[in-house]
KEFI-777106 format. One record per residue (C-alpha): residue number from 0; residue in one letter; x, y, z. Coordinates in Angstrom, 2 decimals, m for minus. Layout:
KEFI-777106
REC   tipa   fipa        px        py        pz
REC    NUM      a         X         Y         Z
...
end
This chain:
KEFI-777106
REC   tipa   fipa        px        py        pz
REC      0      m    127.06     18.82     89.24
REC      1      p    127.56     20.11     85.65
REC      2      a    126.14     23.58     85.17
REC      3      e    122.91     23.03     83.24
REC      4      p    119.58     24.73     83.88
REC      5      l    117.45     22.67     86.24
REC      6      p    113.67     22.32     86.04
REC      7      a    111.44     24.15     88.50
REC      8      p    111.89     22.86     92.08
REC      9      e    108.27     21.71     92.17
REC     10      v    109.07     19.01     89.61
REC     11      d    111.19     17.22     92.22
REC     12      e    108.66     17.61     95.03
REC     13      i    106.02     15.10     96.13
REC     14      t    102.36     15.16     95.14
REC     15      a    100.84     17.13     98.01
REC     16      a     97.28     15.73     98.07
REC     17      a     95.59     12.47     97.17
REC     18      p     95.17     12.38     93.36
REC     19      p     91.63     11.91     92.02
REC     20      d     92.78      9.22     89.58
REC     21      p     93.02      5.85     91.41
REC     22      s     95.57      4.61     88.86
REC     23      f     97.94      7.57     89.38
REC     24      r    101.34      6.42     90.64
REC     25      e    104.31      8.09     92.27
REC     26      g    107.58      6.37     93.04
REC     27      a    110.94      7.26     94.53
REC     28      s    113.83      4.82     94.54
REC     29      i    117.59      4.69     94.82
REC     30      w    120.43      2.27     94.06
REC     31      i    123.44      2.68     96.37
REC     32      w    126.96      1.24     96.34
REC     33      d    129.79      1.42     98.86
REC     34      d    133.04      2.58     97.28
REC     35      a    134.94      0.08     99.45
REC     36      g    132.91     m2.80     97.97
REC     37      r    131.62     m4.18    101.27
REC     38      f    127.89     m4.03    100.48
REC     39      c    125.33     m2.33     98.26
REC     40      f    121.64     m1.55     98.02
REC     41      p    120.27     m2.63     94.62
REC     42      r    117.02     m0.76     95.06
REC     43      i    115.32      0.94     97.95
REC     44      g    111.92      2.34     97.07
REC     45      v    108.55      3.82     98.00
REC     46      e    105.53      3.42     95.71
REC     47      a    102.14      5.11     96.03
REC     48      t     98.94      4.76     94.01
REC     49      g     95.87      6.95     93.97
REC     50      a     93.62      4.08     95.08
REC     51      s     95.40      3.73     98.46
REC     52      w     97.02      7.15     98.75
REC     53      t     95.66      7.96    102.21
REC     54      t     95.96      4.46    103.71
REC     55      s     99.18      2.78    102.60
REC     56      f    102.30      3.06    100.45
REC     57      e    104.43      0.11     99.39
REC     58      t    108.03      0.08    100.63
REC     59      a    110.95     m2.06     99.50
REC     60      m    114.40     m2.55    100.98
REC     61      c    117.23     m4.62     99.52
REC     62      m    120.77     m4.85    100.84
REC     63      a    123.19     m7.19     99.07
REC     64      h    126.69     m8.47     99.82
REC     65      p    129.32     m9.89     97.47
REC     66      d    128.97    m13.35     99.10
REC     67      g    125.31    m13.52     98.02
REC     68      t    123.74    m12.57    101.38
REC     69      l    120.54    m10.53    101.06
REC     70      l    118.57     m8.44    103.54
REC     71      l    115.06     m7.88    102.13
REC     72      a    111.78     m6.36    103.21
REC     73      n    108.53     m5.43    101.49
REC     74      a    105.64     m3.85    103.32
REC     75      d    102.42     m1.90    102.86
REC     76      e    102.62      0.79    105.53
REC     77      p    100.75      3.98    106.53
REC     78      p    102.14      7.00    104.66
REC     79      l    104.13      9.63    106.50
REC     80      p    103.10     13.31    106.37
REC     81      v    104.31     14.80    103.10
REC     82      v    105.27     18.28    104.33
REC     83      d    108.71     19.03    105.74
REC     84      a    109.67     21.47    108.51
REC     85      e    109.36     24.37    106.04
REC     86      g    105.86     23.33    104.97
REC     87      r    106.98     22.09    101.54
REC     88      p    105.76     18.74    100.09
REC     89      r    109.16     17.07    100.18
REC     90      v    108.73     13.95    102.34
REC     91      f    107.82     10.64    100.71
REC     92      g    107.74      7.68    103.01
REC     93      a    105.81      5.08    104.93
REC     94      g    106.47      3.16    108.11
REC     95      s    110.17      2.38    108.36
REC     96      l    111.36      4.07    105.16
REC     97      v    111.51      7.74    104.20
REC     98      f    112.83      9.76    101.26
REC     99      e    113.22     13.46    101.99
REC    100      c    114.03     16.15     99.45
REC    101      l    116.49     18.55    101.10
REC    102      e    117.08     20.59     97.94
REC    103      p    115.31     19.73     94.68
REC    104      f    117.62     18.10     92.09
REC    105      e    120.56     18.65     94.46
REC    106      r    120.24     16.76     97.77
REC    107      w    118.02     13.97     99.12
REC    108      r    118.08     11.99    102.36
REC    109      v    117.07      8.33    102.64
REC    110      a    116.54      6.62    106.00
REC    111      f    115.34      3.17    107.05
REC    112      a    114.96      1.70    110.52
REC    113      g    113.17     m1.63    110.75
REC    114      r    113.21     m5.40    110.44
REC    115      v    114.34     m7.23    107.30
REC    116      v    114.41    m10.88    106.18
REC    117      r    117.85    m12.46    105.92
REC    118      s    118.28    m14.70    102.88
REC    119      d    120.64    m15.25     99.94
REC    120      v    120.40    m15.00     96.16
REC    121      d    119.79    m18.72     95.48
REC    122      r    117.32    m19.22     98.33
REC    123      y    115.34    m16.11     97.42
REC    124      l    114.92    m17.14     93.80
REC    125      a    114.18    m20.79     94.61
REC    126      g    111.56    m19.79     97.19
REC    127      g    109.39    m18.31     94.45
REC    128      v    107.97    m15.52     96.65
REC    129      p    108.80    m12.13     95.08
REC    130      k    107.96     m9.94     98.09
REC    131      l    109.40    m11.13    101.39
REC    132      r    107.62     m9.66    104.40
REC    133      t    108.61     m9.67    108.04
REC    134      g    106.44    m11.45    110.59
REC    135      d    106.09    m14.61    108.47
REC    136      g    108.43    m16.73    110.60
REC    137      l    111.51    m16.16    108.43
REC    138      d    115.00    m15.31    109.66
REC    139      e    114.89    m11.62    110.59
REC    140      v    117.31     m8.95    111.73
REC    141      d    117.25     m5.20    112.42
REC    142      l    118.59     m2.84    109.76
REC    143      r    119.30      0.87    110.07
REC    144      l    120.38      3.06    107.17
REC    145      d    120.80      6.83    106.98
REC    146      v    122.37      8.44    103.91
REC    147      e    122.46     11.80    102.18
REC    148      a    122.65     11.78     98.39
REC    149      r    124.23     14.71     96.56
REC    150      m    123.46     14.83     92.84
REC    151      v    126.52     14.77     90.55
REC    152      a    124.92     14.65     87.07
REC    153      p    122.02     16.39     85.37
REC    154      p    118.61     14.72     85.65
REC    155      w    117.76     12.46     82.73
REC    156      f    114.11     12.84     81.80
REC    157      q    113.10      9.82     79.74
REC    158      g    112.10     10.76     76.22
REC    159      t    114.57     13.66     75.85
REC    160      h    117.64     11.98     74.27
REC    161      e    116.45     10.81     70.85
REC    162      p    114.45      7.83     72.14
REC    163      e    113.35      4.88     70.09
REC    164      g    109.81      4.08     71.21
REC    165      v    108.09      5.06     74.47
REC    166      q    108.92      3.77     77.95
REC    167      v    105.65      4.18     79.92
REC    168      a    102.87      6.23     78.37
REC    169      g    101.70      9.10     80.55
REC    170      e    104.61      8.87     82.99
REC    171      r    107.12     11.58     83.83
REC    172      r    110.27      9.81     84.96
REC    173      f    113.76     11.11     85.60
REC    174      e    116.90      9.80     87.26
REC    175      q    120.12     11.30     88.59
REC    176      l    123.49      9.89     89.50
REC    177      c    124.62     10.93     92.96
REC    178      a    127.37     10.66     95.56
REC    179      v    126.24      9.25     98.91
REC    180      a    127.56      9.33    102.47
REC    181      g    126.02      7.87    105.59
REC    182      t    125.89      4.94    108.00
REC    183      v    124.46      1.43    108.07
REC    184      a    123.99     m0.96    110.99
REC    185      v    122.86     m4.59    110.91
REC    186      g    121.55     m6.30    114.03
REC    187      g    123.16     m4.95    117.18
REC    188      d    126.29     m3.72    115.42
REC    189      e    127.45     m0.15    115.73
REC    190      p    126.73      2.01    112.69
REC    191      t    129.33      1.67    109.94
REC    192      p    130.17      4.90    108.09
REC    193      f    130.49      4.60    104.33
REC    194      s    130.65      6.69    101.20
REC    195      g    129.92      5.77     97.62
REC    196      g    127.58      6.47     94.77
REC    197      g    124.04      5.92     93.69
REC    198      l    121.28      6.47     91.19
REC    199      r    118.08      8.20     92.29
REC    200      v    114.76      7.88     90.44
REC    201      h    111.58      9.94     90.77
REC    202      r    108.50      9.28     88.63
REC    203      t    104.82     10.23     88.55
REC    204      g    101.77      9.19     86.53
REC    205      g    101.49      6.31     84.10
REC    206      a    100.09      2.79     84.46
REC    207      r    102.62      0.10     85.35
REC    208      n    100.51     m2.97     86.13
REC    209      d     99.95     m4.58     82.72
REC    210      y    103.15     m6.38     81.72
REC    211      g    101.59     m8.86     79.32
REC    212      g    103.52     m7.41     76.38
REC    213      f    106.71     m6.79     78.37
REC    214      h    109.54     m9.19     77.47
REC    215      g    112.38     m7.82     79.55
REC    216      h    114.75     m4.88     79.80
REC    217      v    118.28     m3.76     80.60
REC    218      w    119.00     m0.53     82.47
REC    219      q    122.52      0.63     83.36
REC    220      s    124.20      3.76     84.73
REC    221      a    127.48      4.82     86.34
REC    222      r    129.73      7.81     86.95
REC    223      f    133.54      7.69     86.81
REC    224      p    136.15      9.59     88.86
REC    225      s    136.77     12.10     86.06
REC    226      g    133.06     13.02     86.00
REC    227      r    132.29     11.08     82.82
REC    228      a    129.01      9.19     83.10
REC    229      f    126.42      7.24     81.16
REC    230      g    122.87      5.98     81.39
REC    231      s    120.77      3.74     79.14
REC    232      i    117.54      1.74     79.06
REC    233      h    116.60     m0.86     76.46
REC    234      y    113.31     m2.78     76.38
REC    235      r    113.57     m6.20     74.78
REC    236      p    111.67     m6.52     71.47
REC    237      g    108.74     m8.94     71.45
REC    238      p    108.31    m11.99     69.22
REC    239      d    107.60     m9.74     66.23
REC    240      g    111.05     m8.18     66.59
REC    241      a    109.67     m4.63     66.56
REC    242      p    111.59     m2.06     68.67
REC    243      r    109.84     m1.10     71.91
REC    244      y    111.96      1.43     73.79
REC    245      r    115.65      2.34     73.74
REC    246      e    117.37      5.50     74.95
REC    247      g    120.67      6.52     76.47
REC    248      w    123.19      9.28     77.04
REC    249      l    126.85     10.01     77.67
REC    250      l    128.35     12.78     79.79
REC    251      d    131.87     13.56     78.62
REC    252      g    133.71     16.86     78.69
REC    253      g    130.80     18.57     80.42
REC    254      a    128.32     17.90     77.62
REC    255      v    125.47     15.36     77.62
REC    256      r    125.03     13.56     74.29
REC    257      p    122.31     11.16     73.18
REC    258      a    123.58      7.58     72.85
REC    259      r    122.06      4.35     71.56
REC    260      v    122.96      1.14     73.35
REC    261      e    124.16     m1.76     71.18
REC    262      g    125.18     m5.27     72.25
REC    263      t    122.68     m5.09     75.11
REC    264      p    123.55     m7.69     77.81
REC    265      w    120.13     m9.36     78.06
REC    266      l    119.48    m11.51     81.14
REC    267      a    119.89    m15.18     80.19
REC    268      a    120.91    m16.83     83.47
REC    269      t    120.58    m16.24     87.22
REC    270      r    124.14    m15.65     88.37
REC    271      a    124.67    m13.55     91.49
REC    272      s    128.04    m12.13     90.45
REC    273      g    130.79    m12.30     87.88
REC    274      e    128.54    m11.96     84.83
REC    275      d    129.59     m9.92     81.83
REC    276      v    127.28     m6.89     81.35
REC    277      s    129.41     m5.01     78.81
REC    278      f    127.87     m3.03     75.95
REC    279      t    128.53     m0.24     73.45
REC    280      l    127.03      3.25     73.34
REC    281      v    126.77      4.78     69.88
REC    282      t    126.67      8.58     69.56
REC    283      h    126.73     10.94     66.59
REC    284      d    130.49     11.25     67.21
REC    285      g    131.33      7.57     67.39
REC    286      e    131.22      4.55     69.68
REC    287      v    132.14      4.16     73.35
REC    288      r    132.75      0.69     74.77
REC    289      i    131.74      0.15     78.41
REC    290      e    133.03     m3.03     80.06
REC    291      g    131.05     m4.34     83.03
REC    292      t    130.95     m7.27     85.46
REC    293      t    128.29     m7.84     88.11
REC    294      f    129.52     m7.50     91.69
REC    295      a    126.52     m8.15     93.98
REC    296      s    122.91     m8.90     93.09
REC    297      s    119.35     m9.61     94.06
REC    298      i    117.36    m11.86     91.72
REC    299      r    113.62    m11.67     92.32
REC    300      p    111.21    m14.40     91.19
REC    301      p    108.46    m13.46     88.69
REC    302      r    105.80    m11.23     90.24
REC    303      p    102.07    m11.57     89.49
REC    304      t    100.35     m8.24     88.89
REC    305      a     96.85     m6.91     89.53
REC    306      e     96.04     m7.27     85.83
REC    307      g     96.65    m11.02     85.87
REC    308      t     99.93    m10.74     83.97
REC    309      t    103.42    m11.32     85.32
REC    310      f    106.52     m9.17     85.71
REC    311      p    109.43    m11.46     84.75
REC    312      v    112.52    m12.49     86.70
REC    313      l    114.17     m9.28     87.94
REC    314      h    117.93     m8.93     88.37
REC    315      s    118.90     m5.84     90.38
REC    316      a    122.64     m5.48     90.82
REC    317      i    125.71     m3.36     91.26
REC    318      a    128.46     m3.82     88.68
REC    319      r    132.08     m2.80     88.20
REC    320      y    132.36     m0.76     85.01
REC    321      r    135.36      0.31     82.93
REC    322      w    135.46      3.15     80.41
REC    323      g    138.92      3.37     78.91
REC    324      d    141.38      3.62     81.80
REC    325      e    138.73      4.48     84.43
REC    326      e    136.80      2.13     86.72
REC    327      a    133.73      2.72     88.89
REC    328      f    130.81      0.95     90.49
REC    329      g    127.38      1.51     88.96
REC    330      m    123.95     m0.05     88.73
REC    331      v    122.35     m2.55     86.40
REC    332      e    118.79     m3.83     86.37
REC    333      r    117.62     m6.54     83.97
REC    334      s    114.56     m8.68     83.52
REC    335      s    113.70    m11.65     81.35
REC    336      r    111.00    m14.28     81.04
REC    337      l    113.15    m17.17     82.23
REC    338      a    111.60    m20.53     83.05
REC    339      v    111.07    m20.42     86.83
REC    340      d    107.99    m21.10     88.94
REC    341      v    105.74    m18.22     90.00
REC    342      a    104.38    m17.93     93.54
REC    343      a    101.85    m15.49     94.98
REC    344      d    103.05    m12.57     97.11
end
């Protein structure tokens, strides 16, 4: 990882005790891709809120294949003890899924062992149910995943690279690109070793339930063989056209530079693969063109929220990116208020 001063280790640890604020949130998630292009995981995550901190966390698993096959699971499960073998608050998990901090900002482990629902991109979207849960009579299969993620880029703390607007008020959120190695097994198959890359996210605080004024977003990140990398997030302006949030960065030659995304590839259709997600990053030194094409995706139906609003159609995917003469897999997440039916969880 480039030699830049890292924050205090405690910043990358888990909240040790139940927070007094019932709206307090903590989340850990990761996007993973296999360098051989056999499969990917366009979001694995654990979410906790102060209101249910001692009783249940929400877990999410998504495995996607280039042919459109999806393995999905959402659950509300009892939280695992937060302390590790050394007595540090570095374990964040529930039920079948666990994130463990092995070394803050350097190494994390992610493991899952449980049942998932087998579906595909078209069937999932057409079904209208955003959170598929096991035990509901759907096609199910066992899934086991165990990976270690080694960070390969500095953490990006949102709001630190000349942002336009604010992402989520009161939230501390950062993400890091990483290299991953581990095994995955589906059904009764023997574990398959794989190596690849990923993007890890850790955030605390903030209120994320009211999406009434949220009109969509595009979020992209990748790292190339030379070590060059990028990350960007752009919230779609509302009907008034006013900017909401936009921020990005480039890592080139060992230095991180603020970058503004232009030509944002807003979500306009529900295609599982082969969609152009190219864009341009503008820095103080000039423009960098990033070419991108989606490789494997999950497309989630709109999700009702506790506030009575709706999170729009969510496209979580892995894409093939090109920067000059280099190619690499990376992540892309997009959302848009497309015209599809909404079903309850």
